[in-house]
MDTraj code that builds the backbone (N, CA, C; nanometers):
import mdtraj as md
import numpy as np

residues = "MET ALA HIS ALA SER ALA GLN LEU ILE GLY ASP ARG SER HIS GLN CYS ASP ALA THR ALA THR TYR THR HIS ASN GLY ALA ARG ALA TYR VAL LEU CYS ASP GLY ILE GLY SER SER ASP ALA VAL ARG ALA TRP THR LEU THR ALA ALA ARG ARG VAL ALA ARG ALA ALA ALA ARG HIS ALA GLY ALA GLU ALA GLY LEU ARG ALA VAL TYR ASP SER TYR ALA ALA GLU PRO GLU ARG SER ASP GLN TYR ALA ASP VAL PRO ASN ALA CYS ALA ALA VAL ALA VAL THR PRO PRO ALA SER ARG".split()
xyz = np.array([
    [0.0695, -0.1207, 0.0074],
    [0.0048, -0.0173, 0.0089],
    [0.1014, 0.1153, -0.0171],
    [0.0783, 0.1986, -0.0978],
    [0.1299, 0.3440, -0.1013],
    [0.0939, 0.4665, -0.0174],
    [0.1502, 0.5239, 0.0637],
    [0.1390, 0.6675, 0.1296],
    [0.2399, 0.7304, 0.1158],
    [0.2051, 0.8677, 0.1684],
    [0.2937, 0.9706, 0.1516],
    [0.2517, 1.0918, 0.2200],
    [0.3385, 1.1962, 0.2706],
    [0.3068, 1.2969, 0.3903],
    [0.3800, 1.4004, 0.3071],
    [0.3288, 1.5306, 0.3832],
    [0.4104, 1.6425, 0.3050],
    [0.3828, 1.7456, 0.4043],
    [0.5083, 1.8262, 0.4478],
    [0.4820, 1.9779, 0.5282],
    [0.4996, 2.0781, 0.4841],
    [0.4563, 2.1855, 0.5403],
    [0.4812, 2.3203, 0.4934],
    [0.5292, 2.3809, 0.6490],
    [0.6493, 2.4207, 0.6673],
    [0.6776, 2.4595, 0.7908],
    [0.6318, 2.6749, 0.7934],
    [0.6289, 2.6810, 0.6851],
    [0.5936, 2.8692, 0.7058],
    [0.7141, 2.9175, 0.7788],
    [0.6161, 3.0206, 0.8644],
    [0.7491, 3.1092, 0.9262],
    [0.8191, 3.0252, 1.0448],
    [0.7771, 2.9275, 1.0985],
    [0.8246, 2.8658, 1.2312],
    [0.9528, 2.8365, 1.1989],
    [1.0328, 2.7975, 1.3307],
    [1.1772, 2.7748, 1.3140],
    [1.1636, 2.6277, 1.3373],
    [1.0465, 2.5624, 1.3914],
    [1.0905, 2.3848, 1.3701],
    [0.9860, 2.3550, 1.3072],
    [0.9475, 2.2535, 1.2632],
    [0.8330, 2.1438, 1.2152],
    [0.8143, 2.0349, 1.3604],
    [0.6977, 2.0888, 1.4101],
    [0.6874, 1.9668, 1.5389],
    [0.5749, 1.8795, 1.4900],
    [0.5285, 1.8360, 1.3458],
    [0.4586, 1.7224, 1.3293],
    [0.5364, 1.6117, 1.2844],
    [0.4721, 1.4913, 1.3167],
    [0.5836, 1.3550, 1.2568],
    [0.4505, 1.2616, 1.2300],
    [0.4936, 1.1907, 1.1321],
    [0.4419, 1.0747, 1.0872],
    [0.5100, 0.9661, 1.0825],
    [0.4592, 0.8269, 1.0853],
    [0.5091, 0.7322, 1.1027],
    [0.4112, 0.6176, 1.0618],
    [0.4728, 0.5080, 1.0048],
    [0.3973, 0.3749, 0.9560],
    [0.4308, 0.2718, 1.0126],
    [0.4306, 0.1663, 1.0416],
    [0.4521, 0.0272, 1.1095],
    [0.3813, -0.0995, 1.0687],
    [0.4393, -0.1834, 1.0118],
    [0.3495, -0.3307, 0.9690],
    [0.3853, -0.4458, 1.0934],
    [0.2987, -0.5032, 1.1480],
    [0.3604, -0.6272, 1.2194],
    [0.2243, -0.7285, 1.1911],
    [0.2702, -0.8598, 1.1481],
    [0.1951, -0.9670, 1.1129],
    [0.0881, -0.9112, 1.0383],
    [0.1323, -0.8420, 0.9232],
    [-0.0292, -0.8147, 0.8446],
    [-0.0995, -0.6743, 0.8595],
    [-0.0757, -0.6544, 1.0023],
    [-0.1529, -0.5206, 1.0187],
    [-0.0247, -0.4042, 1.0302],
    [-0.1160, -0.2611, 0.9371],
    [-0.0320, -0.1690, 0.9108],
    [-0.0826, -0.0685, 0.9941],
    [-0.0037, 0.0285, 1.0850],
    [-0.0496, 0.1471, 1.1304],
    [0.0179, 0.2689, 1.0371],
    [-0.0904, 0.3557, 1.0430],
    [-0.0332, 0.4815, 1.0156],
    [-0.0743, 0.5906, 1.1255],
    [0.0308, 0.6762, 1.1547],
    [0.0179, 0.7858, 1.2606],
    [0.0792, 0.9056, 1.1934],
    [-0.0189, 0.9933, 1.2556],
    [0.0376, 1.1557, 1.2363],
    [0.0377, 1.2226, 1.3916],
    [0.1115, 1.2763, 1.4380],
    [0.1190, 1.3281, 1.5761],
    [0.1223, 1.4716, 1.5455],
    [0.0393, 1.5598, 1.5659],
    [0.0481, 1.7140, 1.5251],
    [0.1163, 1.8090, 1.6552],
    [0.2139, 1.8280, 1.6642],
    [0.2774, 1.9030, 1.7613],
    [0.2395, 2.0254, 1.8285],
    [0.2347, 2.0550, 1.9509],
    [0.1835, 2.1626, 1.9688],
    [0.2784, 2.2568, 2.0097],
    [0.3376, 2.3819, 1.9563],
    [0.4327, 2.4509, 2.0002],
    [0.5774, 2.4439, 1.9028],
    [0.6561, 2.5458, 1.9165],
    [0.7787, 2.5203, 1.8084],
    [0.8987, 2.5189, 1.8982],
    [0.9342, 2.3927, 1.9462],
    [1.0787, 2.3972, 2.0077],
    [1.1233, 2.2741, 2.0071],
    [1.2496, 2.2500, 2.0109],
    [1.3319, 2.1152, 1.9703],
    [1.2501, 2.0152, 2.0766],
    [1.2114, 2.0244, 2.2086],
    [1.1688, 1.9414, 2.2785],
    [1.0140, 1.8755, 2.2226],
    [0.9565, 1.9556, 2.1510],
    [0.8099, 1.9203, 2.1001],
    [0.8505, 1.8343, 1.9711],
    [0.9619, 1.8839, 1.9201],
    [0.9986, 1.7963, 1.7758],
    [1.0583, 1.6606, 1.8045],
    [1.1419, 1.6606, 1.9275],
    [1.1800, 1.5222, 1.9304],
    [1.0628, 1.4113, 2.0183],
    [0.9872, 1.4937, 2.1010],
    [0.8807, 1.4036, 2.1457],
    [0.7921, 1.3798, 2.0278],
    [0.7236, 1.4416, 1.9521],
    [0.6482, 1.3785, 1.8718],
    [0.7094, 1.2906, 1.7745],
    [0.8376, 1.3108, 1.7082],
    [0.8984, 1.2141, 1.6117],
    [0.8965, 1.0582, 1.6871],
    [0.9596, 1.0958, 1.8245],
    [0.9181, 0.9099, 1.9422],
    [0.8088, 0.8858, 1.9614],
    [0.7072, 0.9773, 1.9778],
    [0.5847, 0.9093, 2.0098],
    [0.4980, 0.8846, 1.8766],
    [0.5277, 0.9532, 1.7917],
    [0.4763, 0.8783, 1.6246],
    [0.4843, 0.7253, 1.6150],
    [0.6542, 0.7466, 1.6024],
    [0.6966, 0.5941, 1.6200],
    [0.6314, 0.5036, 1.7245],
    [0.6620, 0.5172, 1.8051],
    [0.5989, 0.4332, 1.9435],
    [0.4612, 0.3867, 1.9310],
    [0.3476, 0.4912, 1.8776],
    [0.2550, 0.4809, 1.8736],
    [0.2047, 0.3755, 1.7368],
    [0.3037, 0.4051, 1.6232],
    [0.2594, 0.3475, 1.4889],
    [0.3001, 0.1469, 1.5048],
    [0.4420, 0.1444, 1.6019],
    [0.4599, 0.0124, 1.6475],
    [0.3380, -0.0594, 1.7576],
    [0.3068, 0.0132, 1.8571],
    [0.1780, -0.0500, 1.9300],
    [0.0732, -0.0872, 1.8436],
    [0.0167, 0.0239, 1.8156],
    [-0.0864, 0.0171, 1.7079],
    [-0.1121, -0.1226, 1.6156],
    [-0.0222, -0.1191, 1.5662],
    [0.0144, -0.2458, 1.4684],
    [0.0188, -0.3777, 1.5353],
    [0.1012, -0.3680, 1.6657],
    [0.1272, -0.4896, 1.7241],
    [-0.0309, -0.5306, 1.7784],
    [-0.0887, -0.4397, 1.8420],
    [-0.1920, -0.4692, 1.8571],
    [-0.3221, -0.4680, 1.7954],
    [-0.2957, -0.4296, 1.6573],
    [-0.4166, -0.4495, 1.5616],
    [-0.5350, -0.3406, 1.5833],
    [-0.4894, -0.2213, 1.6498],
    [-0.6010, -0.1263, 1.6955],
    [-0.5463, 0.0103, 1.7130],
    [-0.5948, 0.0873, 1.6851],
    [-0.5585, 0.2469, 1.6804],
    [-0.5622, 0.2784, 1.8342],
    [-0.6851, 0.2529, 1.9117],
    [-0.6821, 0.2638, 2.0688],
    [-0.6343, 0.1953, 2.1376],
    [-0.5873, 0.0744, 2.1053],
    [-0.5032, -0.0318, 2.1963],
    [-0.3688, 0.0444, 2.1717],
    [-0.3132, 0.0777, 2.0401],
    [-0.1944, 0.1718, 2.0563],
    [-0.1569, 0.2975, 2.1028],
    [-0.2470, 0.3484, 2.1056],
    [-0.2582, 0.4803, 2.1719],
    [-0.3000, 0.4410, 2.3254],
    [-0.3433, 0.3819, 2.3590],
    [-0.3678, 0.3450, 2.5155],
    [-0.2095, 0.2991, 2.5533],
    [-0.1259, 0.2130, 2.4977],
    [-0.0059, 0.1406, 2.5275],
    [0.0768, 0.2749, 2.5623],
    [0.0626, 0.3491, 2.4564],
    [0.1967, 0.4575, 2.4573],
    [0.1608, 0.5565, 2.5779],
    [0.0246, 0.5978, 2.5964],
    [0.0234, 0.6986, 2.6830],
    [0.0036, 0.5931, 2.8484],
    [-0.0141, 0.5115, 2.8660],
    [0.0278, 0.4581, 2.9747],
    [0.1568, 0.4325, 3.0422],
    [0.2352, 0.4130, 2.8938],
    [0.3794, 0.4177, 2.9048],
    [0.4438, 0.5616, 2.9518],
    [0.4015, 0.6527, 2.8587],
    [0.4224, 0.8072, 2.9089],
    [0.3804, 0.8343, 3.0679],
    [0.2394, 0.8007, 3.1130],
    [0.2267, 0.8532, 3.2247],
    [0.2815, 0.7758, 3.3353],
    [0.3542, 0.6715, 3.3166],
    [0.4285, 0.6217, 3.4111],
    [0.5392, 0.6910, 3.4418],
    [0.6075, 0.7611, 3.3480],
    [0.7191, 0.7965, 3.3798],
    [0.7464, 0.9212, 3.4653],
    [0.8403, 0.9082, 3.5595],
    [0.8505, 1.0254, 3.7029],
    [0.8202, 1.1456, 3.6590],
    [0.9016, 1.2371, 3.5299],
    [0.8907, 1.3331, 3.5227],
    [0.7425, 1.3790, 3.4527],
    [0.6306, 1.3266, 3.4572],
    [0.5093, 1.3282, 3.3893],
    [0.4177, 1.3546, 3.5317],
    [0.4678, 1.2789, 3.6155],
    [0.3796, 1.2933, 3.7587],
    [0.3340, 1.4025, 3.8052],
    [0.3761, 1.5410, 3.8098],
    [0.3731, 1.6050, 3.8561],
    [0.2585, 1.7222, 3.7985],
    [0.1914, 1.7244, 3.8346],
    [0.0852, 1.8129, 3.7887],
    [0.1098, 1.9481, 3.7311],
    [0.2181, 2.0088, 3.7714],
    [0.2576, 2.1661, 3.6870],
    [0.3696, 2.1048, 3.5967],
    [0.4026, 2.0110, 3.5574],
    [0.5616, 1.9802, 3.4733],
    [0.5000, 2.0214, 3.3591],
    [0.5741, 2.0896, 3.2948],
    [0.5760, 2.1406, 3.1545],
    [0.5962, 2.0210, 3.0461],
    [0.5447, 1.9287, 3.0362],
    [0.5638, 1.8548, 2.9390],
    [0.5197, 1.8628, 2.7921],
    [0.5639, 1.8114, 2.6822],
    [0.5154, 1.8495, 2.5431],
    [0.3573, 1.7774, 2.5288],
    [0.3375, 1.8471, 2.4049],
    [0.1499, 1.8286, 2.3815],
    [0.1662, 1.8068, 2.2021],
    [0.0372, 1.6981, 2.2054],
    [0.0656, 1.6767, 2.0314],
    [-0.0931, 1.6393, 2.0325],
    [-0.1333, 1.6256, 1.9396],
    [-0.2785, 1.5321, 1.9309],
    [-0.2228, 1.4443, 1.8208],
    [-0.3192, 1.3348, 1.8239],
    [-0.3000, 1.2357, 1.7009],
    [-0.3671, 1.1466, 1.6204],
    [-0.3502, 1.1487, 1.4994],
    [-0.4476, 1.0644, 1.4329],
    [-0.3756, 0.9211, 1.4215],
    [-0.4515, 0.8292, 1.3959],
    [-0.4188, 0.7214, 1.3744],
    [-0.5015, 0.5954, 1.3246],
    [-0.4502, 0.5276, 1.2044],
    [-0.5441, 0.4302, 1.1434],
    [-0.4507, 0.3112, 1.1222],
    [-0.5380, 0.2217, 1.1370],
    [-0.4774, 0.0647, 1.1193],
    [-0.5673, -0.0253, 1.0276],
    [-0.4572, -0.0642, 0.9479],
    [-0.5416, -0.1675, 0.8916],
    [-0.4915, -0.2960, 0.9121],
    [-0.6052, -0.4039, 0.9191],
    [-0.6185, -0.5215, 0.9816],
    [-0.5583, -0.6201, 0.8733],
    [-0.4590, -0.7184, 0.9103],
    [-0.4074, -0.8356, 0.8012],
    [-0.4973, -0.8443, 0.6830],
    [-0.4649, -0.8622, 0.5888],
    [-0.5249, -0.9002, 0.4468],
    [-0.6297, -0.8179, 0.4380],
    [-0.6407, -0.7015, 0.4407],
    [-0.7401, -0.6028, 0.4322],
    [-0.6820, -0.4700, 0.3446],
    [-0.7473, -0.3890, 0.2757],
    [-0.7016, -0.2546, 0.2019],
    [-0.6991, -0.1766, 0.2471],
])
top = md.Topology()
chain = top.add_chain()
for i, resn in enumerate(residues, 1):
    res = top.add_residue(resn, chain, resSeq=i)
    for name in ("N", "CA", "C"):
        top.add_atom(name, md.element.get_by_symbol(name[0]), res)
traj = md.Trajectory(xyz[None], top)
């Protein structure tokens, strides 16, 4: 299955959006993370999050299960337990095609 992505950075110093795909046992996950902000931290976080969500979603053969697995992993990190912590934010779109489907 072919897919593509394109970005337009505009006047920002950083592009903080990331895409990833991953295939596992015939299930393929497509992920887009739209980073909120324009910093090195947000850019690094969305790149890592997109890859992790794609892997988890394909392995679990479901977008919700993949997002939940990655969210639970991030939420367990000590630096995220402080309600006043300044952590990167993004919204995500995830699509998963089950094995042997279009």
